[in-house]
C-alpha positions in Angstrom: -26.3 -7.3 -39.2 -28.0 -5.3 -36.5 -26.0 -2.6 -34.9 -28.0 -2.8 -31.6 -25.5 -5.0 -29.8 -22.7 -2.5 -30.5 -24.6 0.4 -28.9 -23.7 -0.5 -25.3 -20.0 -0.8 -26.3 -20.1 2.5 -28.1 -21.8 4.3 -25.2 -19.3 2.8 -22.8 -16.4 3.9 -24.9 -17.8 7.4 -25.2 -18.3 7.7 -21.5 -14.7 6.4 -20.8 -13.2 8.9 -23.3 -15.3 11.7 -21.8 -14.0 10.8 -18.3 -10.4 10.7 -19.5 -10.7 14.0 -21.2 -12.0 15.7 -18.1 -9.4 14.3 -15.7 -6.2 14.8 -17.6 -4.8 16.7 -20.5 -1.5 14.8 -20.4 -2.9 11.9 -22.3 -3.1 14.0 -25.5 0.3 15.8 -25.1 3.5 15.3 -23.2 2.7 17.9 -20.5 0.6 20.9 -19.8 2.3 23.3 -17.4 -0.4 25.5 -16.1 -0.8 29.0 -17.3 -2.1 30.2 -14.0 -2.8 33.9 -14.9 -5.2 32.8 -17.6 -8.6 31.7 -16.2 -9.5 29.4 -13.4 -9.1 25.7 -12.8 -11.6 23.6 -14.7 -12.4 19.8 -14.7 -9.7 19.4 -17.4 -7.2 21.7 -15.6 -5.7 25.0 -16.4 -4.8 26.3 -19.9 -1.3 25.2 -21.0 1.6 27.5 -21.2 3.1 27.6 -24.7 5.6 24.7 -24.8 8.3 27.0 -26.2 8.3 28.9 -22.8 8.7 25.8 -20.7 12.1 24.9 -19.2 13.4 22.2 -17.0 13.0 24.6 -14.0 9.2 24.4 -14.4 9.3 20.6 -13.5 11.2 21.2 -10.3 9.7 22.3 -7.0 11.1 22.9 -3.5 7.6 23.5 -2.0 7.9 20.6 0.4 11.6 21.0 1.3 10.7 22.7 4.6 7.7 22.9 6.9 4.9 25.1 5.8 3.1 27.8 7.8 2.2 26.7 11.4 -1.6 26.6 11.9 -1.8 27.6 15.5 -5.1 26.1 16.7 -3.9 22.7 15.5 -0.1 22.9 16.1 0.5 21.6 12.6 2.4 23.0 9.7 1.1 22.4 6.1 3.0 22.8 2.9 1.3 22.0 -0.4 2.4 21.2 -3.9 -0.9 21.4 -5.7 -1.3 22.8 -9.1 -1.2 26.4 -8.0 2.1 25.9 -6.1 3.5 23.4 -8.7 2.0 24.3 -12.1 3.8 21.3 -13.8 1.4 18.8 -12.3 -1.5 20.3 -14.2 -3.4 17.6 -16.0 -1.3 14.8 -14.6 -3.7 13.7 -11.9 -1.0 13.9 -9.1 0.0 16.4 -6.4 1.6 16.3 -2.9 1.8 17.9 0.5 3.8 17.8 3.7 2.6 18.0 7.3 4.7 18.6 10.4 2.6 17.8 13.4 4.0 19.0 16.7 3.6 16.9 19.9 0.0 17.0 20.8 -0.9 18.5 17.4 -3.6 17.3 15.1 -4.7 17.5 11.4 -8.4 18.0 12.1 -11.2 16.3 10.3 -11.2 17.4 6.7 -11.9 16.2 3.2 -10.4 16.3 -0.3 -13.4 16.3 -2.5 -11.5 15.7 -5.7 -8.8 13.2 -4.8 -7.7 10.2 -2.8 -4.7 10.5 -0.5 -1.8 8.2 0.3 0.1 9.3 3.4 3.7 8.3 4.1 5.2 8.9 7.6 8.8 10.1 7.2 9.5 10.6 10.9 7.8 10.1 14.2 4.4 8.4 14.7 0.8 9.4 14.3 -2.7 8.0 14.4 -4.4 8.3 11.0 -8.0 7.5 10.2 -11.1 8.2 8.2 -14.9 7.9 8.6 -16.9 5.9 6.1 -19.9 7.6 4.5 -22.1 4.5 4.5 -22.2 3.7 8.2 -19.9 6.3 9.9 -17.5 3.5 10.9 -14.1 4.9 11.8 -11.0 3.1 10.4 -7.9 4.3 12.2 -4.4 3.0 13.0 -1.1 4.2 14.5 1.3 4.7 11.7 5.1 4.8 12.5 8.1 5.9 10.5 8.1 4.2 7.1 4.4 3.3 7.2 1.6 4.4 4.9 -2.2 4.9 5.2 -4.7 5.7 2.4 -7.7 8.0 2.6 -10.4 7.3 0.0 -11.6 10.3 -2.0 -14.0 12.7 -0.3 -14.2 11.0 3.1 -13.6 12.8 6.4 -10.2 11.9 7.7 -7.6 13.1 10.4 -4.2 12.6 11.9 -2.8 13.4 15.3 0.7 13.1 16.8 1.0 10.3 19.4 4.6 10.9 20.3 6.8 13.5 22.1 8.6 14.6 18.9 7.4 16.2 15.7 5.8 13.8 13.3 6.6 14.5 9.6 4.5 13.0 6.8 4.2 13.4 3.1 1.0 12.8 1.1 0.4 12.0 -2.6 -3.0 12.7 -4.2 -4.8 11.4 -7.2 -5.6 14.9 -8.5 -3.5 17.9 -9.3 -6.0 19.9 -7.3 -7.7 17.6 -4.7 -9.3 20.5 -2.8 -9.4 20.9 0.9 -12.3 21.6 3.3 -11.6 21.6 7.1 -14.6 20.7 9.2 -13.9 23.2 12.0 -13.7 26.1 9.5 -16.7 24.9 7.6 -18.8 25.0 10.8 -17.3 28.0 12.6 -15.6 30.3 10.0 -18.8 30.9 8.0 -21.4 33.6 8.1 -24.3 31.3 9.0 -26.3 32.8 11.9 -25.3 31.4 15.2 -28.8 30.2 15.9 -28.7 27.9 12.8 -25.3 26.5 13.8 -26.7 25.8 17.3 -29.6 23.9 15.8 -27.4 21.9 13.5 -24.7 21.0 16.0 -26.6 20.8 19.3 -23.9 22.9 20.9 -24.7 25.7 23.4 -25.0 29.1 21.9 -22.1 30.4 24.0 -19.8 27.7 22.7 -20.8 28.4 19.1 -20.0 32.1 19.5 -16.7 31.2 21.1 -15.7 28.9 18.2 -16.9 31.4 15.6 -14.7 34.0 17.3 -11.7 31.6 17.4 -12.0 30.6 13.7 -13.0 34.0 12.3 -16.7 33.4 11.6 -19.6 35.9 11.8 -23.3 35.8 12.2 
């Protein structure tokens, strides 16, 4: 019997197994607490600490028990429980964060290149939305206490407080290290010459220089 019909099945299986092996190590062992001092993060995560050195304390984290550092330009506090703050999530394809948005505050346009995000509003109310990559359509909605909103992987998204009290929300991600790139910092905290930024954004040179100064850019 010819083996040709089996080729697509075998190729599909190999691709699937390859994808699984690069997204999680937890499928081949119970857990893989990250050995952070050894090497950098890779597509399959960090190296594992020896199981004999792992205790129950490694699976606990208080990283989101209180507001994180206040980011002044945006009046928002961010606390993260990604793999570097919570090594036990290494290889599990999950992580979390907490945002506390003061009245009038905003989580500016940003992306998570390596993971989708599910946002849950614990207190207050906020507007959450994202921009599609296909036609730049904006999907946004006011989300109140107890509501959720999902942001697909890699898309620009935002939140801002619509009330007069602090809005508190927790987010879960489909990656132990979803990454974070904030548009304002990408544009104005870099060392790209001001003239190039002016051409790319159509902003006046004086405004670009002001924003570079505000966000710590150069050039």
